[in-house]
C-alpha positions in Angstrom: 0.0 0.0 0.0 2.8 2.4 0.8 4.4 1.8 -2.6 1.0 2.4 -4.2 0.7 5.7 -2.3 4.1 6.8 -3.4 3.3 5.9 -7.0 0.1 7.9 -6.7 2.0 11.0 -5.5 4.4 10.8 -8.5 1.8 10.0 -11.1 -1.4 11.2 -9.5 -4.2 11.8 -12.0 -2.6 9.8 -14.8 -4.1 6.7 -16.2 -2.1 3.5 -16.6 -1.5 4.3 -20.3 -0.4 7.8 -19.4 2.1 6.5 -16.9 3.4 4.0 -19.4 3.8 6.7 -22.0 5.5 8.9 -19.5 8.0 6.2 -18.5 8.8 5.5 -22.2 9.4 9.2 -22.9 11.6 9.4 -19.8 13.7 6.5 -21.1 14.0 8.1 -24.5 15.0 11.5 -23.0 17.6 9.8 -20.8 19.0 8.0 -23.7 19.4 11.2 -25.7 21.0 12.9 -22.8 23.4 10.0 -22.3 24.3 9.9 -26.0 24.9 13.7 -26.2 27.1 13.5 -23.2 29.3 11.0 -25.1 28.5 8.2 -22.7 28.1 4.6 -23.6 24.4 3.7 -23.6 23.6 1.2 -20.9 20.5 -0.1 -19.2 22.0 0.8 -15.8 22.9 4.4 -16.9 19.5 5.1 -18.5 17.6 3.7 -15.4 19.8 5.8 -13.1 18.9 8.9 -15.0 15.2 8.1 -14.9 15.0 6.5 -11.4 13.2 3.6 -13.0 14.1 -0.1 -12.6 15.3 -2.3 -15.4 11.8 -3.9 -15.4 10.4 -0.7 -16.9 13.2 -0.5 -19.4 12.5 -4.0 -20.7 8.8 -3.4 -20.8 9.5 -0.8 -23.5 12.7 -1.8 -25.2 14.4 -5.1 -25.9 17.9 -3.7 -25.8 19.9 -0.5 -25.7 20.3 -0.8 -29.5 16.5 -0.6 -29.9 16.4 2.3 -27.5 19.1 4.2 -29.4 17.4 3.5 -32.7 14.1 4.7 -31.4 15.7 7.8 -29.9 17.4 8.7 -33.1 14.2 8.1 -35.2 12.2 10.3 -32.8 14.7 13.1 -33.3 14.9 12.8 -37.1 11.2 12.2 -37.8 9.9 15.7 -37.4 12.9 17.1 -39.2 12.5 14.7 -42.2 8.8 15.6 -42.4 9.5 19.3 -42.4 12.2 19.1 -45.1 10.0 16.8 -47.2 7.2 19.3 -47.1 9.5 22.1 -48.1 10.6 20.1 -51.1 7.0 19.3 -52.0 6.0 23.0 -52.1 5.4 24.1 -55.7 8.2 26.5 -56.5 11.3 27.0 -58.7 14.0 24.5 -57.9 16.4 27.0 -56.3 13.5 28.3 -54.1 12.7 24.7 -53.0 16.4 24.1 -52.1 16.5 27.4 -50.2 13.3 26.6 -48.4 14.5 23.1 -47.4 17.7 24.6 -46.0 15.8 27.2 -44.0 13.5 24.6 -42.6 16.4 22.3 -41.8 18.3 24.9 -39.8 15.2 26.3 -38.1 14.2 22.8 -37.0 17.6 22.2 -35.5 17.4 25.5 -33.7 13.9 24.6 -32.4 15.1 21.2 -31.2 18.8 21.6 -30.2 19.0 18.1 -28.6 18.0 16.6 -32.0 20.7 18.5 -33.6 23.3 17.1 -31.3 22.0 13.5 -31.8 22.3 14.0 -35.6 25.6 15.8 -35.7 27.6 15.8 -32.4 31.1 14.4 -32.6 30.8 13.2 -29.1 28.5 10.4 -30.0 30.5 7.3 -30.6 27.8 4.7 -31.1 27.9 2.3 -34.1 24.1 2.2 -34.4 23.8 6.0 -34.4 26.6 6.1 -37.1 24.6 3.7 -39.3 21.4 5.7 -38.7 23.2 8.9 -39.7 24.2 7.2 -43.0 20.6 6.2 -43.6 19.4 9.7 -43.0 22.0 11.1 -45.4 20.8 8.6 -48.0 17.2 9.6 -47.4 17.8 13.4 -47.8 19.9 12.7 -50.9 17.1 10.7 -52.3 14.4 13.4 -51.9 16.9 16.0 -53.2 17.5 14.0 -56.3 13.8 13.4 -56.8 13.2 17.1 -56.5 15.8 17.9 -59.1 14.5 15.3 -61.5 15.0 16.3 -65.1 16.4 19.7 -64.1 19.9 18.3 -63.8 22.0 19.5 -66.8 23.1 16.9 -69.4 26.0 14.8 -68.1 25.1 15.3 -64.4 23.8 12.4 -62.4 21.2 13.9 -60.1 21.6 11.2 -57.5 25.4 11.6 -57.3 25.0 15.3 -57.2 22.4 15.1 -54.5 24.7 12.9 -52.4 27.6 15.4 -52.9 25.4 18.3 -51.8 23.7 16.6 -48.9 27.0 15.2 -47.7 28.5 18.7 -47.9 25.6 20.3 -46.0 25.8 17.5 -43.4 29.5 18.2 -42.8 28.9 21.9 -42.7 26.2 21.6 -40.1 28.4 19.2 -38.1 31.3 21.7 -38.1 28.9 24.6 -37.2 27.3 22.6 -34.3 30.5 21.2 -32.9 32.6 24.4 -32.8 33.0 24.5 -29.0 29.9 22.3 -28.7 27.8 25.1 -30.0 24.5 25.8 -28.3 22.0 26.0 -31.1 19.7 28.3 -29.1 22.2 31.1 -29.1 23.3 31.0 -32.8 21.9 32.1 -36.1 21.0 30.0 -39.1 22.5 32.5 -41.4 26.0 30.9 -41.3 25.2 27.4 -42.5 22.3 28.6 -44.6 24.2 31.1 -46.6 27.2 28.9 -47.0 25.1 25.9 -48.3 23.4 28.1 -50.8 26.8 29.0 -52.2 27.8 25.5 -53.0 29.3 25.6 -56.5 27.0 24.4 -59.3 24.0 23.8 -57.0 21.2 23.9 -57.6 21.7 23.0 -61.3 20.3 25.5 -63.7 
């Protein structure tokens, strides 16, 4: 009964489903914090950050790899949707590229923790490295699809898209990691303006 009373004080007014969702989100937040700090992702470390037992961890995730993958996908999902929408907006190609860049940097500013998960040099996690490669391939794909037949003769739109997306990714990584930059105190003008000056892009 005492344990139930304590549980009630912490989660008072929340349904069982609400409490489960809250615990899951706490685990995801802790995983993101642990990754950003450059720490190895462990069940013990995540549980220590959340004050939850391993029982609750395994109710939500089968392993730390599944937790890391879910945390990464959560961070990138909103960003991917926003950039996809920007590319889908009817406009001239250069306006679409500019809009996508603006949305990308603005999204990173609005969610700095996601920016660190996507680009921080501190994270040394093989699964996150693989997920970053997948994200680069995804953004290159939608860029190539947007360019379509607008690529000049002799230019492979897919290869060009990988070149540009890879360059923008590296640019944002450098911008973010300069002294572990706080995205809430910087301006998107730096990476945005530089990316738009990439030679030969967008193709005309």
